[in-house]
Backbone bond lengths (Angstrom), bond angles and torsions (degrees), N, CA, C in turn:
res aa  C-N    CA-C-N  psi(-1)  N-CA   C-N-CA  omega(-1)  CA-C   N-CA-C  phi
1 M - - - 1.484 - - 1.579 109.40 -
2 S 1.334 120.40 56.01 1.478 122.94 -168.55 1.513 111.80 -79.31
3 I 1.294 109.00 147.98 1.641 119.00 174.61 1.510 104.78 -115.40
4 R 1.243 112.75 127.43 1.544 117.55 172.94 1.613 111.97 -128.47
5 L 1.307 111.42 132.56 1.458 116.82 178.21 1.556 106.57 -114.35
6 E 1.334 112.25 134.02 1.506 117.78 179.24 1.519 109.52 -127.12
7 H 1.397 111.33 111.71 1.427 120.27 172.30 1.642 108.43 51.50
8 L 1.330 115.06 46.35 1.435 120.90 -177.46 1.484 113.84 -85.41
9 N 1.364 121.05 128.19 1.472 128.16 178.68 1.589 107.12 -118.96
10 Y 1.327 110.69 155.90 1.452 112.44 171.27 1.606 100.52 -152.68
11 I 1.348 110.19 133.78 1.483 122.17 -178.42 1.467 105.89 -123.89
12 Y 1.361 119.09 126.10 1.446 122.27 173.23 1.499 103.51 -86.61
13 S 1.434 112.07 142.57 1.483 123.67 168.47 1.615 104.34 49.16
14 P 1.316 120.79 57.71 1.463 122.95 176.32 1.601 109.75 -61.64
15 D 1.325 114.40 144.14 1.383 126.95 175.48 1.574 111.53 58.20
16 T 1.308 116.31 39.43 1.478 128.64 173.25 1.455 111.13 -131.64
17 A 1.373 120.88 167.50 1.387 123.94 173.86 1.561 113.36 -61.59
18 Y 1.405 115.68 -21.99 1.439 116.78 -177.01 1.524 112.85 -100.62
19 E 1.385 117.50 20.40 1.470 123.74 -179.47 1.538 107.86 -54.27
20 K 1.372 118.06 132.58 1.454 120.22 171.83 1.660 105.08 -144.12
21 H 1.317 105.83 129.18 1.549 115.61 178.51 1.575 102.26 -84.59
22 A 1.339 115.66 96.69 1.454 122.09 179.20 1.463 116.67 -75.03
23 L 1.352 118.10 -40.10 1.373 128.08 179.18 1.493 110.51 -126.26
24 K 1.341 116.31 137.34 1.487 121.46 -171.65 1.516 111.16 -134.54
25 D 1.339 114.81 103.23 1.508 125.22 171.06 1.519 110.11 49.84
26 I 1.418 111.52 57.36 1.536 119.87 -179.65 1.507 106.43 -81.81
27 C 1.382 108.98 122.85 1.560 118.70 166.59 1.402 108.94 -118.27
28 L 1.319 121.46 115.32 1.486 129.90 -178.34 1.450 110.07 -141.17
29 E 1.411 115.60 157.55 1.410 123.92 168.76 1.489 109.53 -140.98
30 I 1.264 117.41 130.50 1.456 122.52 179.60 1.533 107.18 -123.62
31 P 1.369 118.29 103.29 1.443 124.12 177.54 1.470 113.86 -62.88
32 G 1.297 124.37 151.66 1.452 125.27 172.94 1.529 112.73 -63.38
33 G 1.364 110.72 142.97 1.495 115.36 -177.70 1.446 120.08 87.79
34 E 1.344 117.36 -4.79 1.525 119.20 -179.42 1.461 112.11 -85.81
35 F 1.291 114.74 156.93 1.466 125.20 176.51 1.624 104.79 -109.31
36 V 1.289 119.52 99.89 1.430 123.31 -168.96 1.523 108.35 -106.71
37 G 1.247 121.53 131.16 1.441 128.33 169.52 1.482 115.53 -93.78
38 V 1.233 123.00 136.79 1.490 122.06 176.80 1.508 107.86 -124.18
39 I 1.194 115.44 123.37 1.388 122.36 177.34 1.506 124.50 -126.61
40 G 1.234 124.91 163.11 1.501 123.61 -174.54 1.460 115.18 160.19
41 H 1.313 121.12 148.78 1.433 120.20 -178.86 1.480 110.39 -69.73
42 T 1.352 116.41 167.02 1.472 121.89 -176.06 1.573 109.25 -58.42
43 G 1.285 117.03 130.46 1.482 120.67 -178.42 1.580 106.64 83.56
44 S 1.192 122.29 14.77 1.575 118.96 178.69 1.568 110.51 -83.76
45 G 1.344 117.90 -16.61 1.438 116.41 174.65 1.488 112.65 114.72
46 K 1.399 114.36 -6.47 1.519 116.51 -176.86 1.539 117.13 -60.78
47 S 1.324 118.99 -38.69 1.517 121.07 -177.58 1.634 103.66 -75.35
48 T 1.239 119.74 -36.39 1.444 121.16 -178.21 1.578 107.76 -66.46
49 L 1.417 115.69 -39.80 1.348 120.15 179.00 1.582 114.83 -57.60
50 I 1.453 113.07 -56.72 1.362 113.99 179.46 1.461 122.82 -61.39
51 Q 1.430 113.49 -21.67 1.447 115.56 177.36 1.478 111.66 -79.39
52 H 1.326 121.79 1.66 1.412 123.48 170.47 1.604 110.88 -87.53
53 F 1.281 115.88 -18.25 1.445 115.37 -171.29 1.416 114.98 -72.54
54 N 1.408 119.75 -23.98 1.448 123.26 173.26 1.578 110.89 -111.33
55 G 1.405 117.81 19.69 1.352 116.19 175.14 1.560 118.78 75.35
56 L 1.299 108.06 12.77 1.591 114.47 -177.08 1.600 101.59 -70.93
57 I 1.236 121.02 -41.63 1.432 123.94 173.73 1.561 113.82 -115.94
58 K 1.213 116.89 135.73 1.519 122.97 -172.94 1.496 104.39 -98.91
59 A 1.391 113.80 126.85 1.502 118.40 176.41 1.554 115.42 -56.48
60 T 1.260 113.68 137.55 1.512 114.05 166.59 1.506 116.29 -49.85
61 D 1.368 113.94 -52.97 1.385 122.49 167.02 1.449 116.55 -148.92
62 G 1.342 120.14 167.17 1.528 123.87 -175.87 1.459 107.28 106.01
63 K 1.331 115.08 -177.94 1.421 122.18 -175.16 1.589 110.05 -124.71
64 L 1.354 115.31 151.35 1.430 118.87 169.55 1.506 103.54 -134.88
65 F 1.345 111.59 131.09 1.626 119.15 -178.33 1.532 104.75 -114.05
66 Y 1.367 109.89 135.46 1.415 114.93 167.18 1.494 112.35 -121.38
67 N 1.240 118.79 116.30 1.468 122.05 -168.79 1.450 112.32 60.27
68 G 1.259 120.08 33.09 1.509 123.74 174.44 1.642 111.25 89.81
69 E 1.376 113.55 -5.63 1.459 116.90 179.92 1.570 109.79 -101.73
70 N 1.428 113.16 134.80 1.462 119.91 178.54 1.539 104.36 -78.21
71 I 1.387 111.11 116.22 1.434 115.41 -177.82 1.653 113.89 -69.31
72 Y 1.391 113.24 -18.82 1.451 115.27 176.92 1.574 113.88 -90.93
73 E 1.398 115.30 14.00 1.445 115.64 174.75 1.584 106.60 -77.29
74 T 1.323 113.34 149.76 1.499 118.54 176.44 1.487 112.50 -63.37
75 G 1.340 115.31 130.04 1.389 118.71 -176.93 1.504 120.90 91.82
76 Y 1.371 110.61 -4.51 1.513 117.52 175.59 1.505 111.03 -54.23
77 N 1.263 120.77 139.94 1.494 125.28 174.93 1.571 110.63 -81.50
78 M 1.198 117.50 89.68 1.490 122.59 -175.91 1.554 107.51 -70.40
79 K 1.321 120.69 -37.15 1.451 122.05 177.79 1.493 110.66 -55.60
80 N 1.395 115.06 -45.24 1.495 117.09 178.09 1.437 112.49 -59.05
81 L 1.440 115.90 -38.62 1.415 116.52 -176.18 1.569 111.32 -65.22
82 R 1.407 116.17 -37.46 1.373 119.21 -177.84 1.526 113.09 -78.24
83 N 1.347 116.45 -15.44 1.440 115.02 166.76 1.508 119.01 -73.08
84 E 1.415 110.91 -26.44 1.450 124.99 -174.04 1.516 110.88 -91.52
85 V 1.299 116.20 -36.48 1.473 121.63 177.08 1.580 109.38 -105.69
86 G 1.196 114.23 108.02 1.590 119.77 -176.48 1.612 104.97 -97.63
87 L 1.383 108.24 128.89 1.486 108.99 -179.09 1.626 104.62 -116.52
88 V 1.252 114.94 122.57 1.419 121.20 173.85 1.586 112.66 -97.50
89 F 1.332 119.25 107.02 1.330 114.40 -179.33 1.532 118.05 -74.94
90 Q 1.416 111.72 172.92 1.432 117.27 176.88 1.465 113.84 -65.66
91 Y 1.336 121.63 132.02 1.486 126.19 -167.32 1.456 110.43 53.10
92 P 1.453 114.68 65.82 1.470 117.44 -179.71 1.458 114.48 -68.56
93 E 1.276 117.68 -15.92 1.521 121.83 -177.84 1.528 108.26 -67.65
94 H 1.334 119.75 -15.20 1.511 116.95 173.10 1.439 111.69 -71.62
95 Q 1.322 120.11 -8.63 1.467 123.55 176.53 1.508 115.64 -92.44
96 L 1.294 112.30 -3.75 1.603 120.15 175.30 1.490 105.59 -70.42
97 F 1.391 116.19 133.46 1.434 119.93 -179.98 1.452 115.25 -149.66
98 E 1.287 120.87 -19.24 1.478 127.17 -176.15 1.517 114.78 -70.12
99 I 1.209 117.72 167.41 1.548 122.68 -175.64 1.593 113.09 -69.81
100 D 1.294 113.51 -29.36 1.559 119.19 176.94 1.543 103.91 -144.99
101 V 1.417 106.29 167.98 1.508 118.15 -178.32 1.553 113.24 -58.31
102 M 1.482 113.76 -47.72 1.422 118.97 -176.85 1.573 110.93 -58.15
103 S 1.434 116.54 -44.58 1.345 119.19 -179.20 1.523 114.78 -64.08
104 D 1.318 114.27 -31.89 1.481 117.72 178.78 1.570 113.31 -72.15
105 V 1.296 113.87 -33.69 1.505 118.93 -177.66 1.512 107.81 -79.22
106 C 1.305 118.70 -21.77 1.463 128.89 179.82 1.535 110.61 -76.11
107 F 1.350 114.23 -21.48 1.581 120.21 -167.81 1.501 109.18 -61.32
108 G 1.272 120.31 -48.67 1.522 124.27 179.93 1.486 110.71 -58.79
109 P 1.392 119.73 -58.10 1.419 119.10 179.32 1.529 114.65 -56.12
110 K 1.308 115.82 -34.49 1.565 120.41 -178.25 1.528 106.09 -67.46
111 N 1.344 121.67 -34.36 1.503 126.81 176.75 1.440 107.60 -68.86
112 Q 1.321 120.40 -28.38 1.446 120.01 179.46 1.406 112.80 -77.48
113 G 1.387 121.94 -2.68 1.518 125.81 175.48 1.490 106.83 88.58
114 L 1.371 125.31 21.74 1.439 121.37 -179.94 1.573 110.90 -83.25
115 S 1.263 113.80 162.07 1.503 117.28 178.68 1.591 106.34 -72.75
116 P 1.372 114.18 159.90 1.437 118.05 176.86 1.592 113.47 -57.35
117 E 1.261 116.30 -35.31 1.467 122.33 177.11 1.481 108.98 -63.39
118 E 1.272 119.98 -51.89 1.475 124.26 179.80 1.581 113.36 -62.13
119 C 1.365 107.22 -39.95 1.608 111.89 176.16 1.458 106.72 -59.09
120 K 1.260 122.20 -51.16 1.504 123.17 -175.64 1.465 110.90 -65.85
121 A 1.346 121.60 -34.48 1.480 119.29 177.20 1.594 111.66 -71.35
122 R 1.347 116.63 -37.11 1.454 118.77 173.15 1.510 111.21 -62.88
123 A 1.321 120.03 -39.54 1.449 125.51 -178.25 1.535 109.50 -63.53
124 L 1.379 111.29 -49.51 1.493 115.69 -178.06 1.551 111.00 -58.87
125 E 1.334 113.32 -44.81 1.575 119.44 -179.79 1.553 106.88 -59.21
126 A 1.371 115.17 -49.92 1.562 116.56 -179.77 1.556 114.35 -57.82
127 L 1.300 113.40 -44.89 1.533 117.19 -175.51 1.446 111.73 -69.14
128 K 1.356 116.67 -28.52 1.491 119.08 169.44 1.519 113.94 -70.65
129 L 1.255 116.03 -39.80 1.462 121.45 178.72 1.497 110.11 -62.18
130 V 1.336 124.12 -35.30 1.287 121.85 -175.93 1.605 109.85 -93.71
131 G 1.164 115.51 2.85 1.549 121.12 177.14 1.577 118.19 69.36
132 L 1.310 112.05 31.93 1.437 119.13 176.30 1.547 109.12 -85.35
133 K 1.276 118.79 125.89 1.482 119.92 -176.46 1.552 112.67 -69.74
134 E 1.384 114.17 148.97 1.469 119.57 -175.27 1.475 114.44 -59.66
135 K 1.281 115.69 -24.68 1.574 118.91 -174.10 1.630 106.72 -72.99
136 Y 1.271 119.15 -8.49 1.358 118.25 179.90 1.637 109.49 -98.37
137 Y 1.236 118.25 -10.84 1.425 121.55 -171.70 1.564 113.45 -56.59
138 Q 1.288 117.24 -37.96 1.566 124.89 -179.45 1.478 110.38 -96.65
139 A 1.334 115.74 2.15 1.570 113.82 177.57 1.536 109.40 -82.22
140 S 1.301 110.50 162.83 1.434 117.85 172.41 1.488 108.31 -69.90
141 P 1.361 122.36 138.16 1.426 124.27 -178.89 1.564 107.63 -65.14
142 F 1.290 122.22 -23.16 1.476 124.38 177.09 1.467 119.47 -74.99
143 E 1.430 108.83 -8.42 1.493 116.81 178.01 1.522 111.57 -91.78
144 L 1.330 117.26 -8.28 1.399 120.41 -177.90 1.401 119.16 -81.79
145 S 1.352 120.74 158.72 1.413 124.49 176.10 1.539 110.59 -68.07
146 G 1.336 118.02 165.74 1.465 122.38 177.06 1.556 109.16 -48.50
147 G 1.346 113.88 -55.68 1.497 116.85 -173.73 1.495 111.87 -62.35
148 Q 1.314 114.93 -42.80 1.434 120.47 177.39 1.526 116.11 -62.09
149 K 1.241 119.07 -37.59 1.499 126.76 173.10 1.577 106.28 -59.88
150 R 1.270 113.66 -48.39 1.570 118.29 179.98 1.481 109.84 -58.77
151 R 1.312 118.92 -43.18 1.448 122.11 176.99 1.449 111.68 -59.42
152 A 1.346 118.41 -50.50 1.437 123.44 -175.63 1.515 107.35 -64.11
153 A 1.312 120.96 -39.06 1.434 119.30 175.83 1.488 117.43 -64.02
154 I 1.352 114.83 -38.07 1.423 118.04 178.02 1.517 111.43 -71.24
155 A 1.372 116.14 -31.13 1.445 119.69 177.35 1.472 111.80 -66.00
156 G 1.375 114.27 -32.91 1.525 114.11 175.13 1.399 118.38 -66.18
157 V 1.377 118.68 -19.86 1.510 126.30 174.68 1.578 101.30 -84.95
158 L 1.225 122.66 -54.20 1.371 121.91 -174.41 1.596 112.99 -59.82
159 A 1.290 123.31 -26.61 1.361 127.67 -176.62 1.641 106.81 -67.77
160 M 1.301 113.74 -15.31 1.576 116.87 177.31 1.608 110.36 -91.37
161 R 1.396 108.39 5.79 1.506 115.10 177.68 1.526 114.62 50.25
162 P 1.398 119.46 55.69 1.476 117.82 177.65 1.426 109.38 -71.19
163 K 1.366 114.15 160.66 1.531 125.24 172.37 1.523 107.72 -85.16
164 V 1.271 118.40 -33.24 1.395 128.29 -178.35 1.547 115.12 -119.63
165 L 1.202 117.07 125.07 1.507 120.91 -179.09 1.547 105.66 -115.40
166 V 1.395 111.34 116.64 1.472 119.12 176.69 1.511 111.79 -112.00
167 L 1.298 113.16 121.53 1.533 119.25 -176.51 1.518 115.18 -117.16
168 D 1.283 119.77 120.06 1.345 123.65 -176.86 1.583 112.63 -97.04
169 E 1.186 117.66 98.46 1.522 123.92 -176.24 1.580 111.18 51.72
170 P 1.327 117.32 58.82 1.528 118.60 -173.64 1.424 115.84 -65.11
171 T 1.352 116.42 -17.97 1.574 120.33 -179.64 1.470 112.48 -102.85
172 A 1.354 120.68 9.47 1.441 123.27 176.73 1.580 115.16 -52.69
173 G 1.282 120.76 121.88 1.497 125.38 174.33 1.525 111.10 82.02
174 L 1.320 117.19 7.58 1.533 118.31 178.40 1.519 106.19 -91.26
175 D 1.483 119.83 159.30 1.311 123.22 173.04 1.477 109.54 -81.59
176 P 1.368 121.17 172.34 1.548 117.52 -169.35 1.469 111.65 -61.77
177 K 1.311 121.89 -39.10 1.516 121.73 179.55 1.540 109.81 -65.31
178 G 1.363 117.30 -41.78 1.428 116.25 176.50 1.506 116.31 -64.17
179 R 1.297 113.84 -34.65 1.442 119.82 176.52 1.515 110.66 -68.24
180 D 1.299 118.80 -45.63 1.551 119.36 175.82 1.469 111.38 -62.32
181 D 1.325 121.07 -42.07 1.405 121.68 -176.43 1.503 109.28 -62.23
182 I 1.417 119.65 -47.44 1.385 113.54 179.63 1.575 119.07 -65.02
183 L 1.188 113.17 -38.91 1.542 122.13 179.60 1.596 108.39 -69.13
184 E 1.263 123.16 -31.91 1.443 125.74 174.17 1.541 105.61 -72.52
185 Q 1.350 122.52 -35.09 1.398 123.20 -177.79 1.527 111.95 -74.24
186 V 1.456 112.20 -34.92 1.468 114.18 173.32 1.488 115.72 -70.40
187 A 1.403 120.73 -33.01 1.400 125.42 169.49 1.428 112.17 -62.31
188 Y 1.227 120.52 -42.81 1.480 127.91 -179.95 1.616 105.11 -59.87
189 L 1.297 118.38 -50.98 1.505 123.98 -174.73 1.552 102.03 -62.24
190 H 1.353 121.19 -40.86 1.533 118.06 -178.65 1.521 108.58 -61.06
191 R 1.373 115.21 -51.48 1.477 117.88 177.61 1.464 115.88 -52.38
192 Q 1.399 116.27 -48.68 1.425 122.95 -169.28 1.528 112.00 -77.42
193 T 1.255 119.21 -36.02 1.504 119.25 -179.68 1.549 116.89 -107.68
194 G 1.247 115.26 -9.46 1.480 118.85 178.35 1.552 112.85 70.57
195 M 1.310 112.48 13.95 1.522 113.63 -175.97 1.503 112.28 -71.45
196 T 1.313 124.66 153.00 1.417 127.70 171.47 1.524 107.00 -66.69
197 V 1.362 118.10 133.98 1.488 123.56 177.10 1.551 106.65 -121.03
198 I 1.322 116.85 127.62 1.454 120.71 177.68 1.589 106.29 -117.92
199 L 1.217 120.31 111.47 1.468 121.50 -170.04 1.606 110.62 -113.86
200 V 1.320 118.30 119.65 1.377 118.19 174.71 1.533 110.28 -102.14
201 S 1.263 119.09 125.50 1.378 123.87 -172.35 1.604 114.30 -150.01
202 H 1.306 113.51 151.21 1.494 118.32 173.61 1.503 114.15 -95.03
203 S 1.337 114.64 -3.65 1.439 118.14 -179.13 1.556 110.98 -94.71
204 M 1.312 110.89 107.62 1.541 117.76 175.10 1.456 115.20 -54.35
205 E 1.349 115.20 -38.24 1.502 121.24 -176.16 1.535 105.48 -68.18
206 D 1.264 121.47 -40.29 1.460 122.47 -177.63 1.449 112.56 -68.94
207 I 1.311 116.04 -40.63 1.434 118.80 178.04 1.458 112.77 -69.24
208 A 1.363 121.26 -40.68 1.451 126.23 172.64 1.541 113.70 -56.29
209 R 1.350 109.68 -35.07 1.476 111.80 -174.89 1.567 115.54 -80.90
210 Y 1.366 116.03 -28.71 1.449 118.17 -167.41 1.501 109.24 -112.97
211 A 1.360 120.25 -35.74 1.453 121.29 -167.30 1.577 112.24 -80.26
212 D 1.399 111.93 144.71 1.441 119.63 178.06 1.668 104.39 -84.90
213 R 1.199 110.56 -30.43 1.581 114.44 -177.84 1.485 105.97 -150.64
214 I 1.390 112.17 150.24 1.388 123.02 -177.16 1.633 111.41 -117.53
215 I 1.307 113.94 132.75 1.548 115.16 173.20 1.573 102.49 -117.27
216 V 1.372 108.70 117.42 1.454 121.17 174.61 1.427 115.08 -90.16
217 M 1.380 119.93 117.11 1.418 122.74 175.61 1.513 113.17 -97.44
218 N 1.389 120.37 139.70 1.420 122.63 -177.81 1.488 105.29 -149.24
219 H 1.345 120.96 112.99 1.397 127.06 178.81 1.582 112.98 52.72
220 G 1.312 114.92 49.83 1.426 128.34 176.27 1.508 111.84 72.86
221 E 1.342 122.45 12.99 1.462 119.02 -177.45 1.452 104.35 -124.67
222 V 1.372 113.98 167.62 1.451 120.67 173.76 1.492 107.95 -89.32
223 M 1.271 117.23 117.19 1.507 124.41 -175.49 1.524 110.81 -89.58
224 Y 1.290 110.88 -40.63 1.641 116.41 175.59 1.561 104.29 -144.99
225 N 1.326 108.68 148.82 1.558 110.86 169.56 1.564 101.28 -151.42
226 D 1.343 112.23 102.42 1.383 122.34 -170.70 1.590 113.50 -164.48
227 K 1.338 113.04 177.68 1.581 116.99 -179.83 1.615 102.81 -69.60
228 P 1.292 110.15 156.78 1.454 118.04 -178.44 1.563 116.33 -53.05
229 K 1.315 118.07 -43.36 1.503 121.22 174.60 1.400 117.44 -54.78
230 A 1.419 111.61 -44.93 1.451 122.57 -177.53 1.550 111.73 -70.32
231 V 1.392 116.57 -29.82 1.432 118.31 -177.90 1.520 107.46 -76.54
232 F 1.349 116.16 -53.15 1.372 123.02 -172.93 1.540 116.48 -69.08
233 A 1.356 113.01 -11.92 1.517 117.65 167.11 1.483 108.67 -60.49
234 H 1.306 120.31 -27.72 1.444 125.21 -175.74 1.558 110.34 -92.67
235 Y 1.341 117.31 37.32 1.469 125.91 -171.09 1.516 108.03 -57.06
236 R 1.338 117.20 -41.99 1.366 118.50 -175.62 1.456 114.24 -67.89
237 E 1.352 118.95 -36.06 1.479 127.14 170.26 1.520 108.94 -61.49
238 L 1.240 116.47 -47.45 1.433 118.28 -178.36 1.581 112.29 -57.64
239 E 1.246 111.26 -41.86 1.520 122.22 177.99 1.579 109.27 -50.55
240 Q 1.372 109.16 -50.46 1.536 118.32 -179.28 1.571 109.31 -64.83
241 A 1.322 119.50 -19.09 1.406 120.72 175.38 1.457 121.28 -99.53
242 G 1.483 108.55 13.92 1.525 121.14 171.38 1.540 102.00 84.20
243 L 1.278 124.78 25.29 1.493 125.00 175.27 1.447 108.14 -119.94
244 A 1.385 110.61 -169.37 1.426 116.45 172.91 1.457 109.89 -158.32
245 A 1.331 118.52 168.52 1.533 120.74 168.60 1.469 111.02 -92.59
246 P 1.376 114.06 169.34 1.604 117.03 178.54 1.535 104.48 -56.41
247 Q 1.264 113.05 157.20 1.472 117.80 172.70 1.381 118.51 -59.59
248 V 1.387 118.00 -30.52 1.412 123.63 174.72 1.542 115.08 -58.37
249 T 1.373 115.82 -32.13 1.447 122.54 177.28 1.450 111.97 -58.65
250 Y 1.334 114.04 -45.57 1.543 124.24 -177.36 1.493 111.33 -66.51
251 I 1.431 111.15 -46.00 1.447 118.76 177.94 1.614 112.20 -57.55
252 M 1.392 116.55 -44.89 1.452 120.31 177.52 1.517 115.35 -60.31
253 H 1.264 113.65 -41.86 1.463 122.62 -177.73 1.555 107.68 -69.26
254 D 1.294 118.78 -39.75 1.471 122.13 174.99 1.449 111.35 -65.88
255 L 1.252 123.76 -41.45 1.424 126.64 176.76 1.601 113.08 -63.92
256 R 1.273 113.54 -40.91 1.485 119.75 173.44 1.441 112.46 -62.90
257 E 1.384 117.42 -37.82 1.448 118.63 178.57 1.500 111.52 -73.28
258 R 1.346 122.73 -24.78 1.371 129.49 174.09 1.546 116.72 -77.12
259 G 1.343 114.84 -7.55 1.473 120.75 177.31 1.495 113.53 105.37
260 L 1.342 123.02 3.30 1.455 120.33 179.68 1.505 105.95 -89.81
261 S 1.297 112.81 134.62 1.641 116.83 -168.61 1.564 105.53 -87.35
262 V 1.334 116.34 71.34 1.417 119.94 -177.85 1.578 107.75 -100.29
263 N 1.353 117.26 154.84 1.302 123.32 174.27 1.554 108.32 -83.60
264 I 1.322 116.75 118.88 1.485 124.81 -174.34 1.491 112.58 -76.68
265 D 1.286 119.92 -1.88 1.456 122.99 -175.40 1.632 113.17 -84.46
266 A 1.374 113.89 -8.14 1.480 118.24 178.84 1.521 112.75 -58.01
267 T 1.273 123.81 133.98 1.442 121.66 -172.10 1.639 104.03 -127.59
268 T 1.271 119.92 -11.38 1.492 122.85 -175.79 1.533 106.42 -116.06
269 V 1.311 119.60 160.91 1.359 123.73 178.15 1.548 110.69 -62.59
270 S 1.340 113.60 -45.04 1.455 120.94 -171.77 1.633 105.78 -68.50
271 E 1.246 114.63 -39.71 1.526 116.83 174.35 1.525 110.38 -59.52
272 A 1.311 115.20 -46.74 1.472 121.63 -177.17 1.507 110.78 -58.37
273 A 1.392 112.54 -50.26 1.467 117.01 -179.87 1.500 113.78 -57.00
274 D 1.312 113.71 -41.99 1.550 116.25 -177.96 1.501 108.48 -66.69
275 E 1.279 112.80 -39.86 1.494 116.27 -176.41 1.615 113.55 -68.24
276 I 1.285 111.24 -37.65 1.503 116.52 177.15 1.460 112.55 -68.74
277 V 1.332 123.46 -43.03 1.409 133.84 166.40 1.413 110.86 -43.28
278 R 1.344 114.08 -55.66 1.504 120.45 -175.24 1.449 110.55 -66.87
279 A 1.363 118.91 -44.82 1.437 126.80 -179.42 1.715 108.84 -56.66
280 L 1.317 106.39 -55.23 1.543 109.46 178.46 1.524 115.40 -61.93
281 G 1.345 120.36 -24.96 1.431 127.41 177.16 1.587 108.72 -69.13
282 M 1.314 112.81 -41.05 1.414 119.01 177.60 1.493 116.63 -71.63
283 K 1.357 113.93 -34.78 1.417 120.45 174.84 1.623 112.62 -65.35
284 T 1.331 109.62 -43.69 1.440 114.42 179.26 1.508 113.21 -66.43
285 Q 1.298 119.63 -38.08 1.431 120.51 173.28 1.439 116.32 -65.86
286 G 1.301 116.82 -32.22 1.476 124.87 175.47 1.494 111.30 -65.61
287 N 1.299 119.03 -48.36 1.369 130.41 174.41 1.442 116.36 -57.51
288 T 1.458 117.16 -43.18 1.340 122.59 167.64 1.452 121.78 -55.87
289 A 1.318 108.16 -48.96 1.473 118.02 178.07 1.614 117.48 -64.11
290 A 1.413 106.48 -37.42 1.540 111.47 174.73 1.392 112.51 -73.44
291 G 1.331 123.65 -35.90 1.492 125.03 -163.78 1.398 115.99 -113.54
292 G 1.348 117.70 0.41 1.430 119.61 178.87 1.484 112.93 65.49
293 S 1.342 116.28 38.54 1.562 118.52 -177.48 1.445 104.18 -87.57
294 R 1.322 114.88 173.85 1.438 122.30 179.17 1.340 114.84 -50.55
295 A 1.404 122.68 146.81 1.444 128.90 -171.94 1.563 109.02 -71.13
296 D 1.324 111.42 -26.14 1.577 109.78 -178.72 1.483 112.35 -79.81
297 G 1.413 120.43 0.53 1.465 118.14 170.73 1.551 108.36 80.17
298 N 1.219 125.07 6.95 1.463 124.30 -170.73 1.567 111.44 -101.47
299 A 1.356 115.55 21.21 1.503 117.04 -178.05 1.433 113.95 -61.43
300 P 1.347 122.21 144.74 1.447 124.58 -170.12 1.612 110.26 -53.73
301 G 1.258 117.04 -35.82 1.458 123.26 -176.08 1.599 107.41 -66.40
302 N 1.289 118.27 -43.26 1.371 121.24 -179.80 1.541 115.23 -71.88
303 Q 1.348 114.92 -28.35 1.389 121.90 174.72 1.471 106.88 -65.65
304 A 1.356 118.67 -48.07 1.397 119.16 -178.75 1.420 116.41 -64.08
305 Q 1.384 113.61 -32.83 1.493 116.99 -175.78 1.569 106.51 -73.64
306 G 1.364 117.26 -35.92 1.448 121.95 175.46 1.485 112.76 -61.18
307 S 1.353 114.17 -50.20 1.505 118.00 -178.00 1.451 108.16 -61.24
308 K 1.327 122.69 -41.41 1.543 123.50 -172.41 1.517 103.69 -67.40
309 T 1.342 117.40 -41.90 1.526 117.22 179.24 1.465 114.78 -63.32
310 M 1.341 115.45 -48.19 1.463 118.68 176.50 1.489 115.36 -58.75
311 E 1.411 115.55 -34.84 1.454 121.67 171.96 1.474 116.94 -59.63
312 N 1.364 113.12 -36.93 1.469 119.48 175.11 1.484 110.01 -63.23
313 V 1.355 118.77 -41.86 1.368 127.45 -177.86 1.571 109.61 -62.57
314 K 1.331 117.24 -44.74 1.489 121.77 172.02 1.503 109.55 -58.85
């Protein structure tokens, strides 16, 4: 279920005083089954970009192919596209409106022309996938917590069984636990269903943790399009574009500058922890060999060095 953009441009309010070239000559390909992160400063074009994926916005010029078909060709079935490419807006709970959660999640399948029985089966499947407990199914969506509303709204899109799930800042406004719960659920969906996931986020840590590939938008153009380690290696350039790398990236560079032989490619906390332990072990072995310290590597000097380094990490 690939998406391919060829020289795509989008201009807001063309030929007026408010004209803005939001997307400039975008060439991208997103193969089926990938987990792609999209990042960029406010106004970089990332939200405009993803609204093209299901035809919500039509490009000013250029081409967009879904499974090899140009969606701008005359007679293209746009309804089919929107059934297969599900878009979850920022604060999706604002789209909840039915009398209860079950009815809300059934709304999409109902519009697809499915029977009441099939609609309910799809809704139950989606609600289980997002981890919303059964006791909330008959509750008003307005009685749920922020995180629960977010799950219900995502379930409403999943009930339509999209092949591609596009999420625009799905954790905005949530507390840390709610944010982690939602992202873990999205990652679980990706693993279980093999669907393509396109995640827009301002959190570099989240993108580094979950994405297979990152698209960096800057002033309407693609600045980088690569694996997380390769993208965050350009952390200085990202800073100039109003972004940053994960905090781990800065810690690893700082440790390298202080003389610890760590691999600066680590982008997640677990990778960094493993790398620091490895580097400290090598340093301890080197000190033992050079100074004739105890074979167990627990010489006071080595302990002090290790404590100092870990304190720097903190």
